[in-house]
N, C-alpha and C positions, 0 to 999 in steps of 0.2 A: 358207668357203662351200662349198656342195655343187656338184659338177660337173654340167653339164647332163645328162649321161648318168644320173647318180644320180637326178636329179629325174624323168627319164622313167621310170626303173625303179620309183620309188616311186609315181608317178602310175598306172602300169600295174597295180601290185598293188592300189591303192585301187579303180580301175575294175573290176578283176576281182572284188574282194570285193563291190562294189555290185551288179554284174551277177549274181553268184551269189545274193545275197539276193533280188533282183527275180525271178529265175527260180524260186527256191524258193516265193516268195509266189504267183507265177502258177500254178505247179504245184498249189498248195493250192486256189486259187480256181477253176481250170479242169480239175480232175482228171476231171470228167465229159466235158469237151470239149477234147481236146488240140490242136485246130486252131490256136488263137492261138500255141501254142508253136512251131509250124513256121515262123511268121513271124520268130522270133528266129533 
């Protein structure tokens, strides 16, 4: 079984990947208006 720490590390990487994808999509859709990005 995975140790709790390993699970946390994996979860962190997954969250970081998802966050990166979301931020990229937001950048594409609001390139004209960067205000929403500042909320992140």
